[in-house]
N, C-alpha and C positions, 0 to 999 in steps of 0.2 A: 391661470386662465389663458385662453387663446385670444390673441390680439391681432387684428388686421393691420398691416403696415401700409401706410399711404406714402409713396415716395415723393409726391409733389402734386400740387394743384396750382393752376394758374390760368391766366387768360391769354388770348392771342388775337391777332388781327389778320384776316385773310387779305393779302395784298395783291394776289394774282389769281385769276380765275382757274388756273391749272392746279391749284391746291397748295400753293406756298403760303405759309403762315409765319408771322413774326411773333415771337414770344420772348420770355426772359431765359437767359442761360441757366440761372439757378433752378428753374423749373424742370429742365431736362437733364441737368448734370447728374450723372451717375444712375439714372433710371434705366431699367432693362427694356421696358416697353412704354410707348407713348400712345395714349388713346385720346382722340379729339372728338368732342361732341359739339356739333354745330347748333345754331339757334333753333333749327327745326327739329332737333332731337336725333338726327342721324349721327352715328358714330363710325369712326375710321381709325385704323392703326396708322400711325405716322412714323416717319423716319427722320432723323436729324440730317438736314441738308448742309448746314454750316452753323457754327456758333463761335462766340467770342466772349471769353470770361471777363476780360478787362472792361468791356462796355455793357456786360450782362445782357447781351442780345443773342438770340438764336433764330434760325430759320428752319422750320420743319416742313415736311411735305406729306400730303395725303393724296391718295389716288381716288378721286371722286369720279363717278360715271358721267357727270354733267358739269358744265362750267359753273363755278361758284360765284355768288355775289361778292363784289370787292368793296372794301372800305375805302372811300375816297381819301386821298392824302391831302393835307393842307400845304400851304406854301409859306408859313410864317417863319 
């Protein structure tokens, strides 16, 4: 039978209104395309901006036509 392959699914946090998103390295590692769906249902193609396998963190970037709402960062 025919099976669809899902390379990875994960969550991320918009940390900059220009479209920079923090996610996990294992989510984007080895995938050929990254699609981001925001809480309002809009979807964008993303590119990897930077990633670090040792800390399992990655920064991806989408090109949104408007400033995005940013998740406030804590200071703990």
